[in-house]
Backbone as a ProteinNet text record, in pm:
[ID]
protein_1_A
[PRIMARY]
XXXXXXXXXXXXXXXXXXXXXXXXXXXXXXXXXXXXXXXXXXXXXXXXXXXXXXXXXXXXXXXXXXXXXXXXXXXXXXXXXXXXXXXXXXXXXXXXXXXXXXXXXXXXXXXXXXXXXXXXXXXXXXXXXXXXXXXXXXXXXXXXXXXXXXXXXXXXXXXXXXXXXXXXXXXXXXXXXXXXXXXXXXXXXXXXXXXXXXXXXXXXXXXXXXXXXXXXXXXXXXXXXXXXXXXXXXXXXXXXXXXXXXXXXXXXXXXXXXXXXXXXXXXXXXXXXXXXXXXXXXXXXXX
[TERTIARY]
2855	2881.5	2900.3	2941.5	2977	2857.6	2877.3	2772.6	2808.6	2710.2	2728.1	2637.4	2694.5	2616.3	2598.8	2476.5	2447.6	2381.9	2444.7	2377.6	2300.7	2189.4	2108.3	2038.2	2012.8	1953.9	1810	1742.8	1602.9	1588.9	1699.9	1696.3	1695.7	1681.4	1674.9	1794.4	1916.1	2035.5	2053.5	2026.8	2039.1	1947.7	1825.1	1730.3	1778.7	1828.8	1876.9	1996.1	2089.1	2206	2168.6	2075.3	2031.7	1971.9	1885.8	1822.2	1924.8	2012.6	2113.6	2204.9	2254.8	2350.7	2283.7	2162.1	2092.8	2061.5	2025.4	1998.8	2127.8	2241.7	2372.1	2433.3	2356.8	2401.5	2461.1	2468.2	2520.1	2410.3	2451.5	2360.4	2365.6	2248.9	2240.7	2198	2271.6	2234.5	2209.6	2092.2	2061.2	2100.3	2175.8	2208.7	2115.6	2030.7	1930.1	1982	1912.4	1950.4	1961.4	1867.9	1868	1986.4	2045.4	2159.3	2279.3	2285.2	2398	2386.3	2270.2	2254.3	2276.2	2299.6	2324	2447.2	2561.8	2687.5	2698.8	2627.9	2631	2565.9	2449.5	2379.2	2460.3	2516.4	2598.1	2717.5	2783.6	2900.4	2862.5	2749.2	2703.9	2681.2	2624.1	2597.5	2727.5	2819.7	2948.7	3024.2	3017.2	3089.3	3038.3	2918.9	2862.2	2890.9	2960.4	2975.2	3116.7	3127.4	3256.4	3285.9	3178.1	3187.1	3085.3	3117.3	3025.9	3005.5	2878.1	2843	2790.1	2846.7	2804.3	2732.6	2599.6	2516.8	2432.8	2453	2367.7	2386.4	2276.4	2284.8	2148.5	2123.9	1998.2	1993.6	1874.8	1857.1	1915.3	1983.6	2035.9	1937.6	1828.9	1729.2	1620.6	1664.6	1576.2	1637.6	1560.9	1613.9	1726.6	1840.5	1957.1	1956.7	1879.2	1891.7	2019.6	2064.7	2185.5	2163.9	2041.7	2011.4	2013.1	1959.5	1954.5	2092.8	2176	2313.2	2386.7	2358.6	2419.5	2370.4	2241.6	2187.1	2250.8	2267.1	2332.7	2473.4	2545.4	2682.7	2687.5	2607.6	2610.9	2568.5	2468.8	2417.4	2518.9	2621	2726.6	2856.8	2911.7	3044.2	3038.8	2943.4	2936.7	2902.1	2806.8	2772.1	2888.7	2962.3	3078.9	3186.2	3200.7	3296.7	3259.4	3132	3087.3	3104.9	3082.2	3095.8	3241.3	3333.6	3475	3525.1	3472.6	3508	3466.9	3344.8	3295.3	3377.9	3414.8	3498.8	3633.9	3692.2	3825.2	3823.9	3710	3699.5	3649.7	3615.5	3558	3662.3	3616	3703.4	3719.9	3634.3	3640.5	3714.3	3794.8	3865.3	3772.1	3721	3634.9	3720.6	3671.8	3751	3748.1	3632	3614.5	3505.1	3532.1	3430.3	3416.8	3296.4	3266	3178.3	3229.7	3159.4	3119.9	2996.9	2947.7	3012.9	3033.1	3071.4	2999.7	3040.1	2969	3064	3026	3106.2	3103	3013.8	3009.8	3136.3	3227.4	3356.1	3439.9	3414.5	3490.8	3428.9	3509.5	3452.4	3400.2	3343.3	3279.7	3355.5	3484.1	3560.1	3614.8	3642.5	3702.5	3644.6	3691.8	3657.8	3765.3	3723.9	3821.1	3812.6	3925.5	3926.1	3987.2	4014.5	4065.8	4205.7	4281.2	4422	4449.1	4353.2	4374.5	4268.8	4230.4	4115.7	4143.6	4037.6	4037.1	3908.1	3922.5	3805.6	3752.4	3622.6	3561	3579.2	3544.2	3551.8	3413.7	3308.4	3173.2	3131.1	3008.9	2961.8	2965.1	2914.5	2903.8	3040.8	3133.2	3267.1	3338.1	3329	3391.1	3332	3200.3	3133.6	3190.6	3201.2	3251.3	3395.6	3476.4	3615.6	3624.7	3545.6	3545.9	3488.7	3386.9	3322.8	3424.2	3500.6	3598.6	3713.4	3761.8	3870	3828.9	3704.7	3655.3	3647.4	3599.8	3591.8	3730.1	3830.9	3966	4030.4	3966	4016.9	3989.7	3905.7	3877.3	4001.6	4030.3	4148.9	4115.3	4074.7	4046.3	4060.1	4040.9	4042.7	3921.8	3946.4	3839.2	3830.9	3708.3	3681.1	3577.1	3612.2	3516.9	3464.9	3338.4	3278.4	3212.8	3261.5	3204.1	3093.1	2968.6	2854.3	2826.4	2798	2730.5	2581.9	2499	2354.3	2311.5	2253.1	2218.2	2080.8	2077.5	1953.7	1897.9	1776.9	1709.9	1560.1	1487.1	1342.2	1268.5	1335.6	1266	1286.5	1357.4	1377.9	1473.5	1504.7	1598.2	1541.4	1631.3	1592.7	1514.6	1556.8	1495.2	1348.4	1315.7	1176.1	1087.5	1136.6	1059.2	1043.7	1152.1	1146.8	1062.7	1065	986.4	838.1	792.7	651.5	614	701.2	674	681.1	786.5	805	696.5	646.2	542.6	412.3	394.5	276	298.8	415.6	447.4	486	526.4	559.5	708.7	788.2	932.1	993.3	1106.5	1174.4	1323.2	1401	1543.1	1559.6	1670.9	1696.9	1790.6	1745.8	1825	1867.2	1993.8	2039	2044.9	2054.6	2066.1	2206.3	2299.2	2436	2521.4	2471.1	2549.8	2571.6	2693.1	2728.6	2646	2623	2551.1	2623.8	2696.6	2764.1	2674.9	2645	2543.4	2597.8	2523.8	2553	2420.9	2406.9	2290	2297.9	2186.2	2184.7	2245.4	2229.7	2289.4	2441.8	2497.5	2642.7	2691	2614	2651.2	2657	2555.9	2554.3	2671.7	2698	2809.9	2944.5	2954.8	3079	3104.1	2999.6	3014.6	3064.5	3007.6	3050.5	3196.3	3231.2	3368.1	3466.2	3427.2	3513.7	3535.7	3433.6	3447.5	3544.8	3531.1	3608.7	3752.8	3782.5	3915.3	3982.6	4069.3	4133.7	4232	4260.4	4353.4	4288.8	4156.4	4086.8	4099.8	4149.2	4165.5	4133.1	4074.4	4053.4	3949.2	3971	3863	3847.8	3721	3688	3563.4	3570	3451.8	3358.6	3236.1	3137.6	3035.3	3072	2987.7	3021.8	2929.2	2951.8	3064.5	3127.2	3245.6	3213.3	3085.5	3046.6	2945.4	2989.5	2894.9	2799.7	2688.1	2595.8	2571.4	2470.2	2429	2283.6	2240.8	2101.1	2007.3	2043.9	1962.3	1951	2063.8	2061.2	1986.2	2007.7	1932.5	1782.5	1739.6	1596.4	1543.6	1621.2	1578.9	1569.5	1666.7	1668.2	1550.6	1522.7	1411.6	1278.4	1260.1	1135.6	1115.9	1221.2	1213.2	1177.1	1239.6	1212.9	1068	1012.2	873.4	774.8	829.8	746.4	659.9	724.1	657.7	730.5	661	727.6	816.5	910.4	994.1	977.7	885.8	843.8	891.3	937.5	957.7	1103.9	1132.6	1261.4	1233.8	1304	1289.1	1396.5	1360.5	1461.4	1532.8	1655.8	1737.1	1677.7	1615.7	1560.8	1445.2	1373.8	1266.7	1327.2	1434	1502.3	1555.1	1611.4	1667.6	1559.1	1440.1	1330.4	1282.6	1301.4	1258	1368.5	1490.4	1598.4	1705.1	1700	1804.2	1939	2039.7	2174.5	2176.6	2084.2	2077.2	2039.6	1993.4	1959.8	2081.8	2200.1	2324.5	2334	2272.9	2276.3	2211	2107	2034.1	2084	2131.6	2171.1	2318.3	2394.4	2537.2	2564.9	2684.1	2717.1	2863.5	2911.2	3051.1	3063.3	3167.8	3198	3313.7	3284.3	3380.2	3397.7	3519	3552.7	3597.2	3551.9	3585.7	3717.7	3825.1	3955.4	4002.4	3997.2	4054.6	3975.9	3844.6	3765.2	3792.4	3796.9	3820.9	3961.4	4057.8	4194.6	4205.1	4118.6	4119	4052.2	3984.6	3923.3	3772.4	3710.4	3564.2	3507.9	3402.9	3338	3196.3	3165.8	3030.6	2943.2	2822.4	2727.9	2661.4	2635.9	2565.5	2660.5	2725.4	2828.4	2775.7	2657.8	2601.6	2456.8	2409.4	2276.4	2165.9	2185.2	2083.3	2056.3	2162	2145.2	2082.8	2124.9	2072.7	1923.4	1881.2	1740.1	1654.2	1702.4	1626.5	1602.6	1704.7	1690.9	1591.7	1599.6	1511.3	1367.4	1347.5	1211.5	1148.2	1227.8	1176.2	1127.7	1187.5	1147.6	1025.7	975.9	857	754.5	702	614.6	489.2	446.2	323.9	340	468.2	491.5	505.6
-955	-819.2	-817.5	-704.5	-694.2	-654.2	-669.1	-640.3	-515	-425.8	-300.1	-300.2	-279.7	-260.8	-111.3	-68	75.2	104	190.8	244.6	368.6	397.3	511.9	490.3	364.7	331.8	377.8	407.3	450.8	601.2	674.1	818.7	854.8	981.6	1032	986.5	1014.3	979.2	828	761.8	616.7	546.9	593.4	536.2	557.1	677.9	707.6	619	602.7	519.1	372.2	326.3	186.7	154.6	241.9	221.2	227.5	325	344.6	223	173.6	63.7	-72.1	-88.3	-215.1	-230.5	-120.7	-125.8	-132.7	-109.7	-121.8	-259.4	-348.5	-486.4	-523.2	-428.1	-457.7	-518	-598.2	-646.7	-550.6	-512.9	-415.2	-483.5	-455.7	-499.7	-374.2	-363.3	-248.4	-276.7	-185.1	-192.3	-96	-149.7	-70	-16.2	82.4	144.6	41.3	-52.1	-153.6	-249	-259.7	-350.1	-305.3	-177.2	-127	-162.9	-213.3	-262.2	-412	-474.2	-618.8	-641.2	-648	-655.9	-783.5	-888.7	-1012.9	-993.6	-928.9	-902.2	-807.2	-702.7	-607	-677.4	-763.2	-833.8	-925.7	-993.4	-1084	-1007.7	-889.3	-809.9	-757.9	-714.6	-667.3	-782.6	-900.8	-1016.8	-1060.2	-1017.9	-1052.1	-944.3	-838.9	-721.2	-706.8	-636.8	-598.9	-451.6	-371.3	-225.8	-178.8	-71.9	-18.2	131.3	172.8	315	352.7	454.9	497.3	631.5	627.7	748.4	776.3	698.4	709.5	843.6	896.6	1020.7	1082.7	1126.5	1194.6	1328.9	1374.4	1500.2	1616.7	1707.4	1827	1943	1925.1	2031.9	2017.5	2019.9	2019.8	2113.4	2141.8	2229.4	2158.5	2224	2162.4	2184.6	2107.3	2103.7	2027.4	2033.7	1959.4	1810.5	1763.4	1621.6	1583.6	1672	1637.1	1646.3	1738.2	1744.3	1614.4	1557.7	1429.4	1319.4	1324.2	1226.4	1241.4	1366.1	1392	1332.7	1355	1305.5	1153.1	1092.4	946.6	877.6	934.7	871.5	874.4	956.9	964.2	903.1	956.1	913.1	774.7	753	622.9	510.3	534.5	429.7	402.4	507.1	487.5	407.5	430.4	351.3	202.7	171.8	32.6	-28.2	54.7	8.1	-25	62.6	36.3	-84.8	-104.3	-224.2	-349.8	-350.9	-467.2	-489.6	-382.3	-394.8	-454.5	-407.5	-454.2	-597.2	-641.2	-777	-876.8	-828.9	-916.1	-1014.2	-1136.5	-1237.3	-1209.9	-1125.5	-1087.1	-954.1	-939.5	-813.7	-712.3	-620.3	-515.2	-423.9	-393.8	-316.7	-167.1	-117.4	27.9	67.5	171.3	238.7	381.1	415.4	554.3	609	707.3	760.6	905.7	938.1	1075	1169	1290.9	1402.8	1524.5	1644.1	1762.6	1880.7	1973.7	2093.8	2184.9	2155.2	2229.1	2213.5	2128.3	2113.7	2240.9	2318	2440.3	2562.1	2665.6	2793.1	2867.2	2983.8	3055.1	3182	3186.2	3309.6	3326.9	3214.8	3222.8	3114	3113.2	3009.4	2901	2777.9	2673.7	2554.9	2483.2	2346.4	2259	2133.3	2042.8	2080.7	2147.9	2172.9	2306.5	2398.5	2527.1	2547.6	2437.4	2436.7	2508.1	2570.4	2624.5	2576.7	2503.4	2446.1	2540.5	2530.9	2606.8	2530.5	2594.4	2525.7	2512	2521.2	2508.3	2361.4	2337	2199.9	2119	2176.5	2101.3	2066.1	2159.2	2131.7	2026.4	2041.8	1943.9	1805.7	1800.3	1673.6	1610.1	1687.9	1634.3	1585.8	1660.2	1619.3	1486	1469.4	1342.9	1228.8	1259.1	1162.5	1107.2	1197.1	1154.8	1077.2	1123.6	1053.2	911.3	895.5	763.3	671.3	723.3	643	596.4	680.4	647.5	536.9	495.5	383.9	248.8	247.9	124.1	78	-51.6	-107.3	-148	-47.9	-65.7	71.3	78.5	209.9	289.8	414.7	499.5	628.8	664.2	792.7	865.2	981.7	1067.7	1172	1158.4	1256.9	1367.6	1489	1604.9	1661.5	1629.9	1668.1	1818.1	1875.6	2003.6	1978.5	2082.3	2065.3	1977.5	1862.7	1766.9	1802.7	1828.2	1867.8	1750.9	1709.1	1600.4	1614.3	1564.1	1582.7	1494.7	1391.5	1294.8	1315.9	1420.4	1440.7	1554	1569.7	1672	1812.3	1910	2050.4	2089.3	2039.4	2084.5	2045.3	1925.1	1881.2	1969.8	2005.1	2090.2	2231.1	2283.5	2420	2426.4	2320.3	2317	2332	2264.4	2272.7	2414.2	2478.9	2614.2	2715.7	2708	2805.2	2791.7	2670.1	2650.2	2720	2750.8	2822.2	2974.2	3016.9	3159.1	3208.7	3115.7	3150.9	3138.3	3132.5	3118.9	3240.3	3218.4	3327.1	3300.8	3407	3392.2	3388.2	3334.8	3320.8	3431.7	3508.2	3617	3713.6	3750.8	3844.8	3780.7	3648.4	3577.3	3575.6	3645.1	3654.1	3533.6	3446.7	3331.6	3235.2	3182.9	3091.5	2963.3	2903.7	2777	2688.5	2590.7	2492.8	2369.4	2324.3	2220.9	2109.6	1999.5	1892.1	1832.1	1814.5	1747.9	1599.6	1539.2	1399.3	1307.2	1338.6	1253.4	1258.4	1376.2	1387.5	1313.3	1318.2	1245	1095.3	1042.4	898.2	859.9	942.3	913.5	923	1012.3	1024.9	900.3	843.4	718.7	607.2	599	497.3	522.1	648.1	685.5	642.3	657.6	619.4	468.7	392.4	247.2	207	270.9	233.5	283.8	382.9	444	423.3	322.8	284.2	388	488.7	592.4	690.5	688.7	782.7	738.9	829.5	805.3	933.4	915.7	1023.9	1126.3	1256.2	1354.5	1414.4	1423.3	1484.6	1571.8	1695.1	1780.6	1732	1701.4	1654.1	1765.2	1857.1	1974	2026	2097.6	2156.1	2258	2280.7	2366.4	2515.8	2552.3	2693.5	2712.2	2755.2	2778.6	2892.5	2897.5	3008.7	3071.9	3154.1	3210.3	3172.4	3186.3	3157.2	3247.5	3374.6	3469.4	3428	3391.8	3353.9	3222.8	3127.6	3002	3029.7	3115.3	3146.6	3214	3307	3377.6	3282.8	3195	3102.4	3005.1	2954.5	2860.9	2930.4	3049.7	3123.8	3154.1	3193.9	3224.6	3100	2986.8	2862.9	2818.3	2842.6	2804.9	2913.8	3027.8	3142.6	3190.5	3201.9	3246.1	3368.2	3451.8	3568.6	3527.5	3611.6	3594.3	3721	3716.5	3837.2	3844.5	3732.9	3726.4	3704.9	3741.8	3713.5	3646.6	3538.5	3467.9	3517.9	3600.2	3659.2	3553.2	3582.6	3488	3462.5	3562.3	3542.9	3441.7	3432.9	3333.1	3193	3177.3	3047.8	3008.6	3105.7	3077.1	3038.2	3094.9	3059	2916.5	2867.7	2732.1	2630	2661.8	2563.9	2588.2	2702.6	2732.5	2743.1	2681.3	2683	2621.2	2528.3	2461.5	2553.1	2675	2771.3	2804.8	2784.8	2813.2	2734.8	2616.8	2534.3	2607.4	2687.3	2758.1	2900.3	2964.2	3105.2	3123.9	3015.1	3019	2932.2	2938.5	2855.7	2864.8	2767.6	2761.7	2770	2836.1	2845.3	2750.5	2639.8	2529.3	2483.5	2440.6	2391.8	2244.9	2157.1	2013.7	1982.1	2038.3	2029.3	1884.2	1806.5	1672.2	1579.6	1590.7	1507.6	1542.5	1671.2	1711.1	1674.6	1687.4	1648.1	1497.6	1420.7	1274.8	1233	1328.4	1298.9	1293	1325.4	1322.9	1450	1433.3	1546.4	1563.1	1680.2	1710.5	1745.7	1692.2	1726.8	1860.3	1887.6	2009.9	2097.5	2190	2270.4	2403	2446.3	2573.4	2552	2641.3	2624.2	2635.3	2714.7	2728.8	2596	2523.4	2394.8	2290.6	2290.9	2192.9	2213	2336.9	2365.2	2340.7	2379.2	2355.4	2206	2125.6	1980.7	1923.4	1965.6	1910.9	1955.9	2077.9	2125.4	2055.8	2022.4	1947.3	1809.3	1756.5	1624.8	1633.3	1753.5	1774.3	1853.4	1792.8	1862.2	1917.5	1858.3	1907	2048.8	2092.9	2230.3	2324.9
-423.5	-375.8	-224.5	-175.6	-35	51.5	182.1	279.4	357.8	369.4	442.9	564.8	683.3	805	827.4	857.8	870.3	1004.8	1083.5	1201.3	1157.9	1225.2	1185.8	1053.6	1019.5	888.8	874.6	985.2	979	958.4	963.3	942.2	794.7	767.2	629.9	546.7	594.2	517.6	513	625.1	629.3	530	518.8	422.3	279.3	250.7	116.4	79.8	172.2	145.8	133.8	217.7	211.9	75.4	27.5	-102.8	-214.8	-209.9	-314.1	-325.9	-212.8	-218.6	-239.5	-190.9	-216.5	-364.8	-430.4	-574.2	-655.3	-589.9	-655.9	-633.8	-570.8	-555.6	-421.7	-329.4	-195.6	-108.3	-12.3	90.9	208.8	260.9	370.3	499.9	606	741	824.3	880.8	964.9	1109.9	1167.4	1310	1382.2	1468.7	1536.4	1669.4	1721.3	1847.7	1959.1	1963.1	2068.9	2058.8	1940.8	1923.6	2005.4	2039.1	2117.7	2265.5	2305.2	2442.6	2451.4	2335.9	2331.3	2244.8	2308.7	2234.3	2151.8	2191.8	2114	1977.8	1978.2	1852.1	1765.6	1826.4	1752.8	1688.3	1764.9	1712.7	1597.3	1608.4	1502.1	1371.6	1381.2	1260.8	1199.9	1283.5	1232.7	1166.9	1225.8	1172.2	1034.6	999.4	868.8	763.1	804.3	719.6	665.5	554.6	497.4	521.2	523.9	533.6	636.4	708.5	809.2	783.2	781.2	777.3	914.4	975.5	1108.7	1099.7	1108.6	1094.4	1218.7	1323.7	1442.2	1511.6	1565.6	1642.2	1664.7	1787	1818.3	1746.3	1712.1	1639.7	1718.6	1647.4	1713.7	1703.7	1627.6	1613.5	1720.1	1843.8	1959.6	2063.4	2167.5	2272.5	2346.7	2359.9	2421.9	2572.8	2643	2788.2	2821	2943.8	2980.8	2961.7	2988.7	2970.5	2823.8	2738.4	2596.3	2532.4	2579.3	2529.1	2560.7	2676.7	2711.5	2617.4	2581	2486.7	2348.9	2303.6	2175.2	2175.7	2284.7	2295.9	2296.4	2382.7	2395.8	2266.9	2198.6	2076.9	1963.3	1976.2	1874.5	1924.2	2030	2075.9	2139.9	2229.6	2297.9	2201.3	2110.6	2014.1	1919.2	1881.9	1794.7	1865.9	1995.8	2074.8	2072.8	2094.4	2091.5	1952.4	1851.6	1713.7	1681.4	1719.3	1691.7	1770.2	1889.8	1965.8	1891.2	1839.1	1764.6	1638.2	1570.3	1450.2	1486.6	1594.9	1635	1687.5	1738.4	1791.4	1687.5	1570.7	1469.9	1414.7	1388.9	1328.2	1178.5	1126.2	986.4	974.8	873.8	854.2	787.6	867.6	813.5	726	607.1	511.7	539	579.4	583.5	681.5	758.1	839.3	787	739.9	706.3	817.6	887.9	1004.1	979.7	1013.5	995.5	1095.4	1049.8	1134.9	1077	1114.4	1066.4	1051.3	963.7	944.3	1065.2	1159.5	1284.9	1366.6	1321.6	1389.3	1374	1267.1	1239.3	1308.4	1327.1	1369.6	1246.1	1265.4	1154.5	1115.8	1146	1127.8	986	916.9	785.1	695.1	570.2	474.3	485.7	520.9	552.6	457.1	447	397.3	506.2	475.5	579.6	626.8	540.9	571.1	639.5	635.8	704.2	812.5	874.7	965.4	1096.8	1147	1282.3	1348.3	1457.5	1523.8	1631.5	1652.2	1758.9	1890.4	2001.6	2130.9	2194.7	2110.8	2163.6	2169	2212.2	2232.3	2103.1	1993.6	1869.3	1812.8	1816.5	1765.5	1850.4	1981.7	2071.2	2049.6	2030.3	2001.9	1875.8	1768.4	1641.6	1654.4	1728.2	1746.1	1819.6	1924	1998	1913.7	1837.1	1747.9	1648	1586.1	1486.8	1551.2	1665.2	1733.7	1770.3	1812.3	1850.4	1729.1	1616.3	1494	1449.8	1467.6	1423.1	1505.8	1612.5	1692.5	1626.4	1524.6	1452.8	1377.2	1385.9	1320.6	1177.2	1100.9	959.3	894.9	765.9	701.5	747.9	787	840.5	760	720.9	657.7	741.5	791.3	861.9	763.7	725	634.9	716.6	699.1	766.9	679.7	716.2	634.7	641	523.3	519.8	542	531.9	539.7	422	452.2	347.3	290.5	160.1	93	13.2	47.2	-23.7	-10.6	-107.9	-110.6	-10.6	42.5	127.5	277	314.8	458.6	487.5	614.9	656.9	644.9	648.4	649.1	524.2	408.1	283.7	276.2	315	309.4	396	515.3	605.4	547.7	494.1	440.5	313.4	234.7	112.4	142.9	247.5	285.9	328.6	405.4	454.4	341.4	260.7	152.7	46.6	25.7	-76.1	-38.2	89.9	138	139.6	94.5	97.1	234.4	322	460.1	488.6	383.4	400.8	467.2	533.2	603.8	609.1	602.6	631.8	783.7	828.3	971.6	1018.4	1116.1	1172.8	1061.4	1054.6	951.9	814	811.3	685	628.1	693.8	640.4	676.8	767	809.6	692	684.5	576.3	584.7	468.7	461.5	360.7	412.4	328.6	321.6	201.7	181	92.8	89.3	-5.9	-52.4	-181.9	-238.6	-203.3	-171.6	-128.8	-234.2	-361.8	-466.1	-460.7	-435.9	-422.3	-298.3	-191.3	-69.8	-96.8	-162.6	-192.4	-281.2	-381	-470.9	-400.5	-302.2	-226.3	-141.6	-84.6	-8.8	-101.4	-220.3	-316.3	-356.3	-376.7	-412.2	-302.9	-176.8	-65.3	-61.1	-96.8	-101.1	-211.8	-327	-444.7	-441.4	-357	-355.3	-220.4	-216	-90.5	-39	-120	-75.5	20.7	31.5	120.3	265.6	348.2	491.8	567.9	685.8	781.4	734.9	754.5	745.3	605.4	562	433.7	451.2	401.7	399.7	289.5	326.3	228.4	208.5	119.4	91.6	-47.1	-107.1	-239.3	-233.2	-346.7	-349.7	-341.3	-361	-354.2	-241.3	-122.6	-12.4	-47.7	23	5.5	142.3	152.9	281.1	306.5	428.8	459.7	380.2	365.7	291	144.3	82.8	-58.2	-78.6	11.3	3.6	4.5	95.5	108.4	-17.8	-72.6	-193	-313	-326.5	-440.3	-430.9	-310.5	-293.9	-321	-266.7	-289.5	-437.7	-505.6	-648.8	-729.2	-695.6	-768.9	-752.4	-633.8	-606	-646.8	-694.6	-733.2	-616.3	-501.3	-379	-322.5	-247.1	-186.7	-69.7	-38.4	80.1	163.3	258.4	328.8	473	526.2	671.1	708.4	833.2	896.4	1030.2	1055.5	1182.7	1278	1377.5	1466.9	1549.9	1583.7	1659.8	1798	1858	1993.1	1991.9	1879.1	1868.3	1865.3	1787.8	1783	1920.6	1990.3	2122.7	2221.9	2205.6	2296	2272.5	2149.6	2115.8	2138.1	2090.6	2090.1	2195.9	2265.4	2361.9	2293	2350.8	2293.6	2154	2129.4	2000	1885.6	1914.9	1809.5	1724.5	1780.8	1709.2	1578.6	1574.5	1453.4	1336.8	1365	1260.6	1239	1344.7	1335	1304.1	1307.2	1279.8	1156.8	1104.7	989.1	954.1	876	836.9	684	637.5	494.8	465.8	397.4	387.9	243.3	211.6	78	87.7	-4.8	0.6	-68.3	-21.4	-86.8	-104.3	0.4	-4.9	-97.6	-98.6	-188.2	-334.3	-365.6	-503.5	-547.9	-458.9	-493.3	-515.9	-449.7	-467.9	-598.7	-665.4	-793.9	-794.3	-680.2	-675.9	-738.6	-819.3	-884.4	-832.9	-780.3	-734.5	-854.5	-857.8	-963.2	-935.3	-806.3	-767.6	-685.7	-753.9	-689.1	-635.3	-682.6	-635.5	-592.4	-508	-449.1	-554.5	-657.6	-761.3	-830.2	-866.8	-934.7	-841.3	-714.8	-619	-596.4	-574.2	-547.3	-670.9	-786.2	-909.6	-928.6	-906.8	-920.7	-821.2	-695.9	-593.1	-612	-656.5	-680.7	-800.6	-901.9	-1015.9	-974.8	-867.2	-816.6	-726.6	-702.7	-618.5	-698	-801.9	-895.9	-831.9	-720.8	-657.6	-604.4	-591	-544.8	-663.2
[MASK]
+++++++++++++++++++++++++++++++++++++++++++++++++++++++++++++++++++++++++++++++++++++++++++++++++++++++++++++++++++++++++++++++++++++++++++++++++++++++++++++++++++++++++++++++++++++++++++++++++++++++++++++++++++++++++++++++++++++++++++++++++++++++++++++++++++++++++++++++++++++++++++++++

């Protein structure tokens, strides 16, 4: 079987993908943060690989000071630049680079797919655009997966919210009307496998369920599934006091459809928020 090198392998999504592909017979090589300061080590790991997953990036759920925004940028764009350089300099022909991006590349004015897209001009959208452009410099097949909110029991937003909602302390964010496009972690893993198996996939793909929801509906469905009340609202000014400009990640949202993936033949198992939450809560029996 083939070898996959993974940046960001210690994160929630990286761990899930590492486990999924190692149990599917692939060999996994982890590329660590320190490897980007030693181009020799980075090159050696790339030279042993057939496929590269690029998931590296500092958390965006922190206060966005000017210094931290620079860290967010460098941890994505600069590391991707070093990664594409190593791929292009490799004596081995790398088959595929799958690089993470985000639905934050879009504005929130309409319901979009890849072909009728309108991008925002804020920090997050500009970051995603530069991130994708940098990945496309790799001289191999490149797939930029634009992640929706990734829902999984072992990490990310869902794990944190599950703990809060299970105590009856769940809350919608601001008005709750903001769109929430999501993807179940199982669908994400299967989409990565689909991209490996289908050489026709190139460039940008929305990786999200076909039926977006809203923050309010997500909160109601989770509270109902856990048989807990939903009594609170988290005002936007509270988020801004904690996260500054970064509060936009929680108070804003995009309504997105995965047109290109579905047209390529990929089938999502969890297309609506009710099915996704029911499945994840069943996997957390202690709640």
